[in-house]
mmCIF entry with sequence, helices, sheets and N, C-alpha, C, O atoms, coordinates in Angstrom:
data_MODEL
# 
_entry.id   MODEL 
# 
_entity.id                         1 
_entity.type                       polymer 
_entity.pdbx_number_of_molecules   1 
# 
_entity_poly.entity_id                      1 
_entity_poly.type                           'polypeptide(L)' 
_entity_poly.nstd_linkage                   no 
_entity_poly.nstd_monomer                   no 
_entity_poly.pdbx_seq_one_letter_code       
;(UNK)(UNK)(UNK)(UNK)(UNK)(UNK)(UNK)(UNK)(UNK)(UNK)(UNK)(UNK)(UNK)(UNK)(UNK)(UNK)
(UNK)(UNK)(UNK)(UNK)(UNK)(UNK)(UNK)(UNK)(UNK)(UNK)(UNK)(UNK)(UNK)(UNK)(UNK)(UNK)
(UNK)(UNK)(UNK)(UNK)(UNK)(UNK)(UNK)(UNK)(UNK)(UNK)(UNK)(UNK)(UNK)
;
_entity_poly.pdbx_seq_one_letter_code_can   XXXXXXXXXXXXXXXXXXXXXXXXXXXXXXXXXXXXXXXXXXXXX 
_entity_poly.pdbx_strand_id                 A 
# 
loop_
_entity_poly_seq.entity_id 
_entity_poly_seq.num 
_entity_poly_seq.mon_id 
_entity_poly_seq.hetero 
1 1  UNK n 
1 2  UNK n 
1 3  UNK n 
1 4  UNK n 
1 5  UNK n 
1 6  UNK n 
1 7  UNK n 
1 8  UNK n 
1 9  UNK n 
1 10 UNK n 
1 11 UNK n 
1 12 UNK n 
1 13 UNK n 
1 14 UNK n 
1 15 UNK n 
1 16 UNK n 
1 17 UNK n 
1 18 UNK n 
1 19 UNK n 
1 20 UNK n 
1 21 UNK n 
1 22 UNK n 
1 23 UNK n 
1 24 UNK n 
1 25 UNK n 
1 26 UNK n 
1 27 UNK n 
1 28 UNK n 
1 29 UNK n 
1 30 UNK n 
1 31 UNK n 
1 32 UNK n 
1 33 UNK n 
1 34 UNK n 
1 35 UNK n 
1 36 UNK n 
1 37 UNK n 
1 38 UNK n 
1 39 UNK n 
1 40 UNK n 
1 41 UNK n 
1 42 UNK n 
1 43 UNK n 
1 44 UNK n 
1 45 UNK n 
# 
_struct_asym.id          A 
_struct_asym.entity_id   1 
# 
loop_
_struct_conf.conf_type_id 
_struct_conf.id 
_struct_conf.pdbx_PDB_helix_id 
_struct_conf.beg_label_comp_id 
_struct_conf.beg_label_asym_id 
_struct_conf.beg_label_seq_id 
_struct_conf.pdbx_beg_PDB_ins_code 
_struct_conf.end_label_comp_id 
_struct_conf.end_label_asym_id 
_struct_conf.end_label_seq_id 
_struct_conf.pdbx_end_PDB_ins_code 
_struct_conf.beg_auth_comp_id 
_struct_conf.beg_auth_asym_id 
_struct_conf.beg_auth_seq_id 
_struct_conf.end_auth_comp_id 
_struct_conf.end_auth_asym_id 
_struct_conf.end_auth_seq_id 
_struct_conf.pdbx_PDB_helix_class 
_struct_conf.details 
_struct_conf.pdbx_PDB_helix_length 
HELX_P HELX_P1 AA1 UNK A 2  ? UNK A 12 ? UNK A 2  UNK A 12 1 ? 11 
HELX_P HELX_P2 AA2 UNK A 20 ? UNK A 38 ? UNK A 20 UNK A 38 1 ? 19 
HELX_P HELX_P3 AA3 UNK A 42 ? UNK A 44 ? UNK A 42 UNK A 44 5 ? 3  
# 
_struct_conf_type.id          HELX_P 
_struct_conf_type.criteria    ? 
_struct_conf_type.reference   ? 
# 
loop_
_atom_site.group_PDB 
_atom_site.id 
_atom_site.type_symbol 
_atom_site.label_atom_id 
_atom_site.label_alt_id 
_atom_site.label_comp_id 
_atom_site.label_asym_id 
_atom_site.label_entity_id 
_atom_site.label_seq_id 
_atom_site.pdbx_PDB_ins_code 
_atom_site.Cartn_x 
_atom_site.Cartn_y 
_atom_site.Cartn_z 
_atom_site.occupancy 
_atom_site.B_iso_or_equiv 
_atom_site.pdbx_formal_charge 
_atom_site.auth_seq_id 
_atom_site.auth_comp_id 
_atom_site.auth_asym_id 
_atom_site.auth_atom_id 
_atom_site.pdbx_PDB_model_num 
ATOM 1   N N  . UNK A 1 1  ? -4.903  -9.397  -2.760  1.00 0.00 ? 1  UNK A N  1 
ATOM 2   C CA . UNK A 1 1  ? -5.429  -10.046 -3.933  1.00 0.00 ? 1  UNK A CA 1 
ATOM 3   C C  . UNK A 1 1  ? -5.139  -9.225  -5.184  1.00 0.00 ? 1  UNK A C  1 
ATOM 4   O O  . UNK A 1 1  ? -5.002  -9.784  -6.272  1.00 0.00 ? 1  UNK A O  1 
ATOM 5   N N  . UNK A 1 2  ? -5.048  -7.930  -5.043  1.00 0.00 ? 2  UNK A N  1 
ATOM 6   C CA . UNK A 1 2  ? -4.731  -7.069  -6.175  1.00 0.00 ? 2  UNK A CA 1 
ATOM 7   C C  . UNK A 1 2  ? -3.357  -7.422  -6.725  1.00 0.00 ? 2  UNK A C  1 
ATOM 8   O O  . UNK A 1 2  ? -3.165  -7.455  -7.941  1.00 0.00 ? 2  UNK A O  1 
ATOM 9   N N  . UNK A 1 3  ? -2.408  -7.684  -5.847  1.00 0.00 ? 3  UNK A N  1 
ATOM 10  C CA . UNK A 1 3  ? -1.055  -8.054  -6.287  1.00 0.00 ? 3  UNK A CA 1 
ATOM 11  C C  . UNK A 1 3  ? -1.069  -9.379  -7.034  1.00 0.00 ? 3  UNK A C  1 
ATOM 12  O O  . UNK A 1 3  ? -0.385  -9.519  -8.048  1.00 0.00 ? 3  UNK A O  1 
ATOM 13  N N  . UNK A 1 4  ? -1.836  -10.356 -6.553  1.00 0.00 ? 4  UNK A N  1 
ATOM 14  C CA . UNK A 1 4  ? -1.936  -11.643 -7.240  1.00 0.00 ? 4  UNK A CA 1 
ATOM 15  C C  . UNK A 1 4  ? -2.516  -11.460 -8.638  1.00 0.00 ? 4  UNK A C  1 
ATOM 16  O O  . UNK A 1 4  ? -2.016  -12.036 -9.604  1.00 0.00 ? 4  UNK A O  1 
ATOM 17  N N  . UNK A 1 5  ? -3.573  -10.657 -8.742  1.00 0.00 ? 5  UNK A N  1 
ATOM 18  C CA . UNK A 1 5  ? -4.170  -10.385 -10.052 1.00 0.00 ? 5  UNK A CA 1 
ATOM 19  C C  . UNK A 1 5  ? -3.152  -9.768  -11.000 1.00 0.00 ? 5  UNK A C  1 
ATOM 20  O O  . UNK A 1 5  ? -3.079  -10.145 -12.169 1.00 0.00 ? 5  UNK A O  1 
ATOM 21  N N  . UNK A 1 6  ? -2.377  -8.831  -10.503 1.00 0.00 ? 6  UNK A N  1 
ATOM 22  C CA . UNK A 1 6  ? -1.375  -8.175  -11.339 1.00 0.00 ? 6  UNK A CA 1 
ATOM 23  C C  . UNK A 1 6  ? -0.320  -9.171  -11.804 1.00 0.00 ? 6  UNK A C  1 
ATOM 24  O O  . UNK A 1 6  ? 0.094   -9.137  -12.963 1.00 0.00 ? 6  UNK A O  1 
ATOM 25  N N  . UNK A 1 7  ? 0.112   -10.049 -10.923 1.00 0.00 ? 7  UNK A N  1 
ATOM 26  C CA . UNK A 1 7  ? 1.120   -11.047 -11.297 1.00 0.00 ? 7  UNK A CA 1 
ATOM 27  C C  . UNK A 1 7  ? 0.566   -12.024 -12.326 1.00 0.00 ? 7  UNK A C  1 
ATOM 28  O O  . UNK A 1 7  ? 1.258   -12.380 -13.280 1.00 0.00 ? 7  UNK A O  1 
ATOM 29  N N  . UNK A 1 8  ? -0.673  -12.458 -12.139 1.00 0.00 ? 8  UNK A N  1 
ATOM 30  C CA . UNK A 1 8  ? -1.308  -13.377 -13.094 1.00 0.00 ? 8  UNK A CA 1 
ATOM 31  C C  . UNK A 1 8  ? -1.451  -12.697 -14.452 1.00 0.00 ? 8  UNK A C  1 
ATOM 32  O O  . UNK A 1 8  ? -1.136  -13.295 -15.481 1.00 0.00 ? 8  UNK A O  1 
ATOM 33  N N  . UNK A 1 9  ? -1.918  -11.467 -14.462 1.00 0.00 ? 9  UNK A N  1 
ATOM 34  C CA . UNK A 1 9  ? -2.080  -10.735 -15.724 1.00 0.00 ? 9  UNK A CA 1 
ATOM 35  C C  . UNK A 1 9  ? -0.747  -10.528 -16.429 1.00 0.00 ? 9  UNK A C  1 
ATOM 36  O O  . UNK A 1 9  ? -0.672  -10.598 -17.656 1.00 0.00 ? 9  UNK A O  1 
ATOM 37  N N  . UNK A 1 10 ? 0.296   -10.276 -15.665 1.00 0.00 ? 10 UNK A N  1 
ATOM 38  C CA . UNK A 1 10 ? 1.617   -10.078 -16.257 1.00 0.00 ? 10 UNK A CA 1 
ATOM 39  C C  . UNK A 1 10 ? 2.100   -11.349 -16.950 1.00 0.00 ? 10 UNK A C  1 
ATOM 40  O O  . UNK A 1 10 ? 2.733   -11.282 -18.004 1.00 0.00 ? 10 UNK A O  1 
ATOM 41  N N  . UNK A 1 11 ? 1.805   -12.498 -16.363 1.00 0.00 ? 11 UNK A N  1 
ATOM 42  C CA . UNK A 1 11 ? 2.239   -13.763 -16.964 1.00 0.00 ? 11 UNK A CA 1 
ATOM 43  C C  . UNK A 1 11 ? 1.542   -14.043 -18.287 1.00 0.00 ? 11 UNK A C  1 
ATOM 44  O O  . UNK A 1 11 ? 2.153   -14.607 -19.195 1.00 0.00 ? 11 UNK A O  1 
ATOM 45  N N  . UNK A 1 12 ? 0.286   -13.664 -18.411 1.00 0.00 ? 12 UNK A N  1 
ATOM 46  C CA . UNK A 1 12 ? -0.470  -13.980 -19.623 1.00 0.00 ? 12 UNK A CA 1 
ATOM 47  C C  . UNK A 1 12 ? -0.630  -12.779 -20.554 1.00 0.00 ? 12 UNK A C  1 
ATOM 48  O O  . UNK A 1 12 ? -1.346  -12.857 -21.552 1.00 0.00 ? 12 UNK A O  1 
ATOM 49  N N  . UNK A 1 13 ? 0.030   -11.681 -20.233 1.00 0.00 ? 13 UNK A N  1 
ATOM 50  C CA . UNK A 1 13 ? -0.111  -10.455 -21.021 1.00 0.00 ? 13 UNK A CA 1 
ATOM 51  C C  . UNK A 1 13 ? 0.397   -10.589 -22.444 1.00 0.00 ? 13 UNK A C  1 
ATOM 52  O O  . UNK A 1 13 ? -0.021  -9.832  -23.320 1.00 0.00 ? 13 UNK A O  1 
ATOM 53  N N  . UNK A 1 14 ? 1.277   -11.524 -22.688 1.00 0.00 ? 14 UNK A N  1 
ATOM 54  C CA . UNK A 1 14 ? 1.883   -11.673 -24.011 1.00 0.00 ? 14 UNK A CA 1 
ATOM 55  C C  . UNK A 1 14 ? 1.052   -12.620 -24.879 1.00 0.00 ? 14 UNK A C  1 
ATOM 56  O O  . UNK A 1 14 ? 1.577   -13.591 -25.422 1.00 0.00 ? 14 UNK A O  1 
ATOM 57  N N  . UNK A 1 15 ? -0.228  -12.337 -25.006 1.00 0.00 ? 15 UNK A N  1 
ATOM 58  C CA . UNK A 1 15 ? -1.103  -13.156 -25.834 1.00 0.00 ? 15 UNK A CA 1 
ATOM 59  C C  . UNK A 1 15 ? -1.468  -14.485 -25.218 1.00 0.00 ? 15 UNK A C  1 
ATOM 60  O O  . UNK A 1 15 ? -1.965  -15.369 -25.916 1.00 0.00 ? 15 UNK A O  1 
ATOM 61  N N  . UNK A 1 16 ? -1.237  -14.652 -23.934 1.00 0.00 ? 16 UNK A N  1 
ATOM 62  C CA . UNK A 1 16 ? -1.588  -15.895 -23.250 1.00 0.00 ? 16 UNK A CA 1 
ATOM 63  C C  . UNK A 1 16 ? -0.565  -16.998 -23.391 1.00 0.00 ? 16 UNK A C  1 
ATOM 64  O O  . UNK A 1 16 ? -0.766  -18.091 -22.863 1.00 0.00 ? 16 UNK A O  1 
ATOM 65  N N  . UNK A 1 17 ? 0.537   -16.740 -24.095 1.00 0.00 ? 17 UNK A N  1 
ATOM 66  C CA . UNK A 1 17 ? 1.575   -17.745 -24.280 1.00 0.00 ? 17 UNK A CA 1 
ATOM 67  C C  . UNK A 1 17 ? 2.502   -17.716 -23.065 1.00 0.00 ? 17 UNK A C  1 
ATOM 68  O O  . UNK A 1 17 ? 3.122   -16.699 -22.755 1.00 0.00 ? 17 UNK A O  1 
ATOM 69  N N  . UNK A 1 18 ? 2.577   -18.873 -22.380 1.00 0.00 ? 18 UNK A N  1 
ATOM 70  C CA . UNK A 1 18 ? 3.364   -18.954 -21.159 1.00 0.00 ? 18 UNK A CA 1 
ATOM 71  C C  . UNK A 1 18 ? 4.342   -20.117 -21.289 1.00 0.00 ? 18 UNK A C  1 
ATOM 72  O O  . UNK A 1 18 ? 3.979   -21.198 -21.752 1.00 0.00 ? 18 UNK A O  1 
ATOM 73  N N  . UNK A 1 19 ? 5.580   -19.882 -20.876 1.00 0.00 ? 19 UNK A N  1 
ATOM 74  C CA . UNK A 1 19 ? 6.596   -20.935 -20.893 1.00 0.00 ? 19 UNK A CA 1 
ATOM 75  C C  . UNK A 1 19 ? 6.233   -22.001 -19.859 1.00 0.00 ? 19 UNK A C  1 
ATOM 76  O O  . UNK A 1 19 ? 5.378   -21.756 -19.008 1.00 0.00 ? 19 UNK A O  1 
ATOM 77  N N  . UNK A 1 20 ? 6.863   -23.181 -19.913 1.00 0.00 ? 20 UNK A N  1 
ATOM 78  C CA . UNK A 1 20 ? 6.600   -24.206 -18.889 1.00 0.00 ? 20 UNK A CA 1 
ATOM 79  C C  . UNK A 1 20 ? 6.856   -23.684 -17.471 1.00 0.00 ? 20 UNK A C  1 
ATOM 80  O O  . UNK A 1 20 ? 6.099   -23.991 -16.550 1.00 0.00 ? 20 UNK A O  1 
ATOM 81  N N  . UNK A 1 21 ? 7.915   -22.903 -17.299 1.00 0.00 ? 21 UNK A N  1 
ATOM 82  C CA . UNK A 1 21 ? 8.202   -22.337 -15.984 1.00 0.00 ? 21 UNK A CA 1 
ATOM 83  C C  . UNK A 1 21 ? 7.115   -21.328 -15.601 1.00 0.00 ? 21 UNK A C  1 
ATOM 84  O O  . UNK A 1 21 ? 6.667   -21.276 -14.455 1.00 0.00 ? 21 UNK A O  1 
ATOM 85  N N  . UNK A 1 22 ? 6.712   -20.543 -16.576 1.00 0.00 ? 22 UNK A N  1 
ATOM 86  C CA . UNK A 1 22 ? 5.652   -19.573 -16.349 1.00 0.00 ? 22 UNK A CA 1 
ATOM 87  C C  . UNK A 1 22 ? 4.329   -20.251 -16.019 1.00 0.00 ? 22 UNK A C  1 
ATOM 88  O O  . UNK A 1 22 ? 3.543   -19.749 -15.214 1.00 0.00 ? 22 UNK A O  1 
ATOM 89  N N  . UNK A 1 23 ? 4.095   -21.387 -16.645 1.00 0.00 ? 23 UNK A N  1 
ATOM 90  C CA . UNK A 1 23 ? 2.868   -22.149 -16.382 1.00 0.00 ? 23 UNK A CA 1 
ATOM 91  C C  . UNK A 1 23 ? 2.822   -22.615 -14.932 1.00 0.00 ? 23 UNK A C  1 
ATOM 92  O O  . UNK A 1 23 ? 1.775   -22.547 -14.288 1.00 0.00 ? 23 UNK A O  1 
ATOM 93  N N  . UNK A 1 24 ? 3.959   -23.089 -14.416 1.00 0.00 ? 24 UNK A N  1 
ATOM 94  C CA . UNK A 1 24 ? 4.020   -23.517 -13.014 1.00 0.00 ? 24 UNK A CA 1 
ATOM 95  C C  . UNK A 1 24 ? 3.755   -22.330 -12.090 1.00 0.00 ? 24 UNK A C  1 
ATOM 96  O O  . UNK A 1 24 ? 3.035   -22.459 -11.099 1.00 0.00 ? 24 UNK A O  1 
ATOM 97  N N  . UNK A 1 25 ? 4.329   -21.191 -12.410 1.00 0.00 ? 25 UNK A N  1 
ATOM 98  C CA . UNK A 1 25 ? 4.115   -19.985 -11.611 1.00 0.00 ? 25 UNK A CA 1 
ATOM 99  C C  . UNK A 1 25 ? 2.652   -19.549 -11.701 1.00 0.00 ? 25 UNK A C  1 
ATOM 100 O O  . UNK A 1 25 ? 2.059   -19.152 -10.698 1.00 0.00 ? 25 UNK A O  1 
ATOM 101 N N  . UNK A 1 26 ? 2.075   -19.622 -12.891 1.00 0.00 ? 26 UNK A N  1 
ATOM 102 C CA . UNK A 1 26 ? 0.673   -19.277 -13.093 1.00 0.00 ? 26 UNK A CA 1 
ATOM 103 C C  . UNK A 1 26 ? -0.225  -20.158 -12.227 1.00 0.00 ? 26 UNK A C  1 
ATOM 104 O O  . UNK A 1 26 ? -1.136  -19.661 -11.565 1.00 0.00 ? 26 UNK A O  1 
ATOM 105 N N  . UNK A 1 27 ? 0.031   -21.452 -12.235 1.00 0.00 ? 27 UNK A N  1 
ATOM 106 C CA . UNK A 1 27 ? -0.762  -22.379 -11.434 1.00 0.00 ? 27 UNK A CA 1 
ATOM 107 C C  . UNK A 1 27 ? -0.613  -22.086 -9.943  1.00 0.00 ? 27 UNK A C  1 
ATOM 108 O O  . UNK A 1 27 ? -1.591  -22.150 -9.198  1.00 0.00 ? 27 UNK A O  1 
ATOM 109 N N  . UNK A 1 28 ? 0.606   -21.765 -9.505  1.00 0.00 ? 28 UNK A N  1 
ATOM 110 C CA . UNK A 1 28 ? 0.843   -21.448 -8.099  1.00 0.00 ? 28 UNK A CA 1 
ATOM 111 C C  . UNK A 1 28 ? 0.063   -20.187 -7.712  1.00 0.00 ? 28 UNK A C  1 
ATOM 112 O O  . UNK A 1 28 ? -0.564  -20.128 -6.654  1.00 0.00 ? 28 UNK A O  1 
ATOM 113 N N  . UNK A 1 29 ? 0.115   -19.186 -8.587  1.00 0.00 ? 29 UNK A N  1 
ATOM 114 C CA . UNK A 1 29 ? -0.605  -17.944 -8.317  1.00 0.00 ? 29 UNK A CA 1 
ATOM 115 C C  . UNK A 1 29 ? -2.116  -18.165 -8.289  1.00 0.00 ? 29 UNK A C  1 
ATOM 116 O O  . UNK A 1 29 ? -2.816  -17.560 -7.477  1.00 0.00 ? 29 UNK A O  1 
ATOM 117 N N  . UNK A 1 30 ? -2.616  -19.018 -9.162  1.00 0.00 ? 30 UNK A N  1 
ATOM 118 C CA . UNK A 1 30 ? -4.048  -19.304 -9.161  1.00 0.00 ? 30 UNK A CA 1 
ATOM 119 C C  . UNK A 1 30 ? -4.478  -19.968 -7.860  1.00 0.00 ? 30 UNK A C  1 
ATOM 120 O O  . UNK A 1 30 ? -5.541  -19.652 -7.326  1.00 0.00 ? 30 UNK A O  1 
ATOM 121 N N  . UNK A 1 31 ? -3.660  -20.887 -7.344  1.00 0.00 ? 31 UNK A N  1 
ATOM 122 C CA . UNK A 1 31 ? -3.966  -21.525 -6.067  1.00 0.00 ? 31 UNK A CA 1 
ATOM 123 C C  . UNK A 1 31 ? -4.028  -20.471 -4.966  1.00 0.00 ? 31 UNK A C  1 
ATOM 124 O O  . UNK A 1 31 ? -4.933  -20.486 -4.132  1.00 0.00 ? 31 UNK A O  1 
ATOM 125 N N  . UNK A 1 32 ? -3.071  -19.566 -4.970  1.00 0.00 ? 32 UNK A N  1 
ATOM 126 C CA . UNK A 1 32 ? -3.072  -18.483 -3.980  1.00 0.00 ? 32 UNK A CA 1 
ATOM 127 C C  . UNK A 1 32 ? -4.304  -17.594 -4.141  1.00 0.00 ? 32 UNK A C  1 
ATOM 128 O O  . UNK A 1 32 ? -4.918  -17.192 -3.153  1.00 0.00 ? 32 UNK A O  1 
ATOM 129 N N  . UNK A 1 33 ? -4.660  -17.291 -5.380  1.00 0.00 ? 33 UNK A N  1 
ATOM 130 C CA . UNK A 1 33 ? -5.801  -16.423 -5.649  1.00 0.00 ? 33 UNK A CA 1 
ATOM 131 C C  . UNK A 1 33 ? -7.096  -17.070 -5.165  1.00 0.00 ? 33 UNK A C  1 
ATOM 132 O O  . UNK A 1 33 ? -7.918  -16.421 -4.519  1.00 0.00 ? 33 UNK A O  1 
ATOM 133 N N  . UNK A 1 34 ? -7.272  -18.360 -5.481  1.00 0.00 ? 34 UNK A N  1 
ATOM 134 C CA . UNK A 1 34 ? -8.473  -19.076 -5.039  1.00 0.00 ? 34 UNK A CA 1 
ATOM 135 C C  . UNK A 1 34 ? -8.536  -19.101 -3.513  1.00 0.00 ? 34 UNK A C  1 
ATOM 136 O O  . UNK A 1 34 ? -9.600  -18.890 -2.931  1.00 0.00 ? 34 UNK A O  1 
ATOM 137 N N  . UNK A 1 35 ? -7.399  -19.358 -2.867  1.00 0.00 ? 35 UNK A N  1 
ATOM 138 C CA . UNK A 1 35 ? -7.369  -19.364 -1.407  1.00 0.00 ? 35 UNK A CA 1 
ATOM 139 C C  . UNK A 1 35 ? -7.747  -17.992 -0.863  1.00 0.00 ? 35 UNK A C  1 
ATOM 140 O O  . UNK A 1 35 ? -8.471  -17.899 0.129   1.00 0.00 ? 35 UNK A O  1 
ATOM 141 N N  . UNK A 1 36 ? -7.274  -16.943 -1.491  1.00 0.00 ? 36 UNK A N  1 
ATOM 142 C CA . UNK A 1 36 ? -7.594  -15.591 -1.029  1.00 0.00 ? 36 UNK A CA 1 
ATOM 143 C C  . UNK A 1 36 ? -9.083  -15.302 -1.200  1.00 0.00 ? 36 UNK A C  1 
ATOM 144 O O  . UNK A 1 36 ? -9.706  -14.685 -0.336  1.00 0.00 ? 36 UNK A O  1 
ATOM 145 N N  . UNK A 1 37 ? -9.642  -15.747 -2.308  1.00 0.00 ? 37 UNK A N  1 
ATOM 146 C CA . UNK A 1 37 ? -11.064 -15.531 -2.565  1.00 0.00 ? 37 UNK A CA 1 
ATOM 147 C C  . UNK A 1 37 ? -11.896 -16.283 -1.522  1.00 0.00 ? 37 UNK A C  1 
ATOM 148 O O  . UNK A 1 37 ? -12.907 -15.778 -1.035  1.00 0.00 ? 37 UNK A O  1 
ATOM 149 N N  . UNK A 1 38 ? -11.457 -17.476 -1.195  1.00 0.00 ? 38 UNK A N  1 
ATOM 150 C CA . UNK A 1 38 ? -12.188 -18.290 -0.214  1.00 0.00 ? 38 UNK A CA 1 
ATOM 151 C C  . UNK A 1 38 ? -11.907 -17.864 1.211   1.00 0.00 ? 38 UNK A C  1 
ATOM 152 O O  . UNK A 1 38 ? -12.620 -18.265 2.131   1.00 0.00 ? 38 UNK A O  1 
ATOM 153 N N  . UNK A 1 39 ? -10.873 -17.053 1.406   1.00 0.00 ? 39 UNK A N  1 
ATOM 154 C CA . UNK A 1 39 ? -10.532 -16.603 2.751   1.00 0.00 ? 39 UNK A CA 1 
ATOM 155 C C  . UNK A 1 39 ? -9.759  -17.630 3.544   1.00 0.00 ? 39 UNK A C  1 
ATOM 156 O O  . UNK A 1 39 ? -9.822  -17.651 4.773   1.00 0.00 ? 39 UNK A O  1 
ATOM 157 N N  . UNK A 1 40 ? -9.015  -18.498 2.832   1.00 0.00 ? 40 UNK A N  1 
ATOM 158 C CA . UNK A 1 40 ? -8.212  -19.514 3.485   1.00 0.00 ? 40 UNK A CA 1 
ATOM 159 C C  . UNK A 1 40 ? -6.756  -19.311 3.114   1.00 0.00 ? 40 UNK A C  1 
ATOM 160 O O  . UNK A 1 40 ? -6.440  -18.472 2.270   1.00 0.00 ? 40 UNK A O  1 
ATOM 161 N N  . UNK A 1 41 ? -5.873  -20.067 3.733   1.00 0.00 ? 41 UNK A N  1 
ATOM 162 C CA . UNK A 1 41 ? -4.449  -20.001 3.357   1.00 0.00 ? 41 UNK A CA 1 
ATOM 163 C C  . UNK A 1 41 ? -4.204  -20.918 2.176   1.00 0.00 ? 41 UNK A C  1 
ATOM 164 O O  . UNK A 1 41 ? -4.920  -21.904 1.997   1.00 0.00 ? 41 UNK A O  1 
ATOM 165 N N  . UNK A 1 42 ? -3.208  -20.611 1.372   1.00 0.00 ? 42 UNK A N  1 
ATOM 166 C CA . UNK A 1 42 ? -2.866  -21.398 0.199   1.00 0.00 ? 42 UNK A CA 1 
ATOM 167 C C  . UNK A 1 42 ? -2.448  -22.813 0.597   1.00 0.00 ? 42 UNK A C  1 
ATOM 168 O O  . UNK A 1 42 ? -2.671  -23.755 -0.164  1.00 0.00 ? 42 UNK A O  1 
ATOM 169 N N  . UNK A 1 43 ? -1.852  -22.974 1.765   1.00 0.00 ? 43 UNK A N  1 
ATOM 170 C CA . UNK A 1 43 ? -1.415  -24.292 2.220   1.00 0.00 ? 43 UNK A CA 1 
ATOM 171 C C  . UNK A 1 43 ? -2.588  -25.228 2.486   1.00 0.00 ? 43 UNK A C  1 
ATOM 172 O O  . UNK A 1 43 ? -2.438  -26.447 2.399   1.00 0.00 ? 43 UNK A O  1 
ATOM 173 N N  . UNK A 1 44 ? -3.745  -24.675 2.807   1.00 0.00 ? 44 UNK A N  1 
ATOM 174 C CA . UNK A 1 44 ? -4.901  -25.489 3.133   1.00 0.00 ? 44 UNK A CA 1 
ATOM 175 C C  . UNK A 1 44 ? -5.621  -25.988 1.895   1.00 0.00 ? 44 UNK A C  1 
ATOM 176 O O  . UNK A 1 44 ? -6.487  -26.858 1.996   1.00 0.00 ? 44 UNK A O  1 
ATOM 177 N N  . UNK A 1 45 ? -5.279  -25.453 0.720   1.00 0.00 ? 45 UNK A N  1 
ATOM 178 C CA . UNK A 1 45 ? -5.991  -25.821 -0.514  1.00 0.00 ? 45 UNK A CA 1 
ATOM 179 C C  . UNK A 1 45 ? -5.456  -27.113 -1.060  1.00 0.00 ? 45 UNK A C  1 
ATOM 180 O O  . UNK A 1 45 ? -5.926  -27.588 -2.093  1.00 0.00 ? 45 UNK A O  1 
# 
């Protein structure tokens, strides 16, 4: 989960401005992060 947090922070580190491609990656990482917090796999979300 630490790695996911680092990746999410890196995407929004530039004042929160994210490209459309970055936005898709951000959303994917958030799904993974939520799954990790819940203790489930990302595919099950």
